[in-house]
C-alpha positions in Angstrom: 0.0 -14.8 -30.4 2.8 -14.0 -27.8 1.2 -16.4 -25.3 1.0 -19.4 -28.1 4.7 -18.4 -29.1 5.4 -18.6 -25.2 4.0 -22.1 -24.9 6.0 -23.0 -27.9 9.1 -22.5 -26.6 8.4 -23.6 -23.0 7.8 -27.0 -24.9 10.5 -27.3 -27.3 13.0 -29.8 -26.4 15.6 -29.1 -29.4 16.5 -25.7 -28.3 19.2 -25.5 -25.9 18.0 -24.3 -22.2 19.7 -21.2 -21.8 18.3 -19.7 -25.3 15.1 -21.2 -24.7 15.1 -19.5 -21.3 15.8 -16.3 -22.6 13.2 -16.6 -25.5 10.7 -17.0 -22.9 12.0 -14.1 -20.7 11.8 -11.7 -23.8 8.2 -12.7 -24.5 7.1 -13.0 -20.8 8.6 -9.0 -20.5 6.4 -8.3 -23.4 3.2 -9.9 -22.2 3.9 -8.7 -18.4 5.4 -5.2 -19.2 1.6 -3.5 -18.8 0.8 -5.0 -15.3 4.1 -5.1 -13.9 5.3 -1.6 -15.3 1.8 -0.2 -14.0 2.0 -1.7 -10.2 5.8 0.1 -10.6 4.2 3.1 -11.5 1.1 3.1 -9.2 3.9 2.6 -6.4 6.0 5.3 -7.1 3.3 7.7 -7.4 2.0 6.6 -4.3 5.3 7.1 -2.5 5.6 10.7 -4.2 1.9 11.2 -2.8 2.9 10.8 0.7 6.1 12.7 0.6 4.5 15.4 -0.7 1.5 15.4 1.7 3.4 14.1 5.0 6.5 16.3 5.1 5.0 19.6 4.8 2.1 18.3 7.5 4.9 17.3 9.9 7.0 20.4 9.5 3.5 22.4 9.9 2.8 20.3 13.2 6.3 21.1 14.6 6.5 24.8 13.6 3.5 25.7 14.4 2.0 26.2 18.0 5.9 25.9 19.4 5.9 22.5 18.4 2.7 21.4 21.0 1.7 18.8 18.4 4.7 16.8 18.0 3.5 13.7 18.6 1.2 13.8 15.6 4.3 14.9 13.9 5.7 11.6 15.2 2.8 9.9 14.5 2.9 10.8 10.5 6.5 10.1 10.4 6.3 6.9 11.6 3.3 6.0 9.0 5.7 7.9 6.1 8.6 5.5 7.4 6.3 2.4 7.4 4.9 3.0 3.6 8.8 3.3 3.0 9.9 0.0 3.9 6.5 -1.4 2.4 7.5 0.4 -0.9 11.1 -0.4 -1.1 10.0 -4.6 -0.3 7.1 -4.1 -3.3 9.2 -2.4 -5.4 12.1 -5.1 -5.1 9.3 -8.0 -5.9 8.2 -6.5 -8.9 11.5 -5.9 -9.8 12.6 -9.4 -9.5 9.6 -10.5 -11.2 11.8 -10.5 -14.5 14.6 -12.0 -13.2 17.1 -13.4 -16.0 18.5 -16.1 -14.1 15.3 -17.4 -12.9 13.0 -20.2 -14.1 10.4 -18.1 -15.3 6.8 -19.8 -14.6 7.5 -21.4 -11.1 9.2 -18.4 -10.0 6.7 -15.8 -11.5 4.0 -17.7 -9.9 5.6 -17.6 -6.9 6.1 -14.1 -6.5 2.6 -12.9 -7.6 1.7 -15.2 -4.5 3.9 -13.0 -2.5 2.7 -10.1 -4.0 -1.3 -10.7 -3.3 0.1 -10.9 0.4 1.6 -7.4 0.3 -1.6 -5.9 -0.9 -3.7 -7.6 1.1 -1.5 -6.6 4.2 -2.1 -2.9 2.6 -5.6 -3.1 2.7 -5.6 -4.0 6.3 -2.7 -1.8 7.4 -4.3 1.4 5.4 -8.0 0.7 7.0 -6.7 0.2 10.3 -4.5 3.7 10.0 -7.6 5.3 10.4 -9.0 4.6 13.8 -5.6 4.3 15.2 -4.7 7.8 14.3 -8.0 9.1 15.1 -7.3 7.8 18.2 -4.1 8.7 19.0 -5.3 12.1 17.5 -7.8 12.7 20.2 -5.7 11.6 22.7 -3.3 13.8 21.7 -6.2 16.8 21.8 -7.8 16.0 24.6 -4.4 16.3 26.8 -3.5 19.8 25.3 -7.1 21.2 25.7 -7.2 19.6 29.5 -3.8 21.7 30.0 -5.1 25.0 28.5 -8.8 24.4 30.4 -6.9 24.1 33.7 -4.5 26.6 33.1 -7.0 29.1 32.5 -9.2 27.9 34.8 -12.0 27.6 31.9 -15.4 25.0 32.8 -16.2 22.4 30.4 -19.2 23.1 28.5 -21.7 20.9 26.3 -19.1 20.7 23.4 -16.3 19.1 25.3 -18.8 16.8 26.9 -19.5 15.4 24.0 -15.9 15.7 23.1 -14.9 13.4 26.0 -17.7 11.5 25.1 -16.0 8.1 23.9 -19.4 6.5 22.3 -19.6 9.9 20.3 -16.5 9.0 18.8 -17.4 5.5 18.1 -20.2 6.4 16.4 -18.4 8.5 14.1 -15.0 6.6 13.8 -17.2 2.9 13.3 -19.1 4.1 10.2 -16.1 6.1 8.8 -13.8 2.8 9.3 -16.4 0.7 7.2 -16.8 3.0 4.5 -12.9 3.6 4.0 -12.6 -0.1 4.0 -14.5 -0.5 0.6 -12.9 2.9 -0.6 -9.2 1.1 0.1 -10.8 -2.3 -1.3 -11.7 -0.4 -4.9 -8.4 1.8 -4.8 -6.2 -1.0 -4.4 -7.8 -3.0 -7.2 -8.1 -0.3 -9.4 -3.9 0.1 -8.4 -2.7 -3.6 -8.0 -5.5 -6.1 -8.5 -6.2 -5.7 -11.8 -2.9 -5.9 -12.8 -2.5 -9.1 -10.8 -5.5 -11.0 -12.0 -3.7 -10.3 -15.2 -0.7 -11.9 -14.3 -2.7 -14.9 -12.7 -4.7 -15.1 -16.1 -1.3 -15.2 -18.0 0.0 -18.2 -16.0 -3.1 -20.4 -15.7 -3.4 -19.8 -19.9 0.6 -20.7 -19.6 -0.2 -24.0 -17.7 -3.4 -25.5 -19.9 -3.3 -26.9 -23.2 
């Protein structure tokens, strides 16, 4: 097995250190190519989805209705920029996991810990994005609707009374946020969590005899 070969190389004292490190790295790359490559692929795919969905939405909001909803377009731009920064640092971390000049085992263990923090932050930020986006969108639409009603002398009906009631929004947002959190947990585990567990299992097996 590749793992047994990796242990033998790790424990070999007769082989020169640089050669032993290169051999270990080659085996480690073969062993971790699956999880690391898949996480890189999933991350790139997520970035592509963000670009494909956010750019048309931003352009639509800016060009339609004479740009009245530029605030929502700005919010989408900031969310996209946030994901772009997240993508950059996470992709750089994944690439550094196969660093040729680094001490493989301790370096990989440290990087897996950092990667878990990235994923945990992604879960929290991704879940919080739903209620924050809904709140901001409500504020923008509320401002626009109030401006229209004031200029045209419309009376507030039952629909707008419900729309202005914060309890109605809380009753909608809270269960949606809870449901979105659980969906997010499943989604992140599918893209990253199970691959991180594979790396942790490999490190644990390397440290046990």
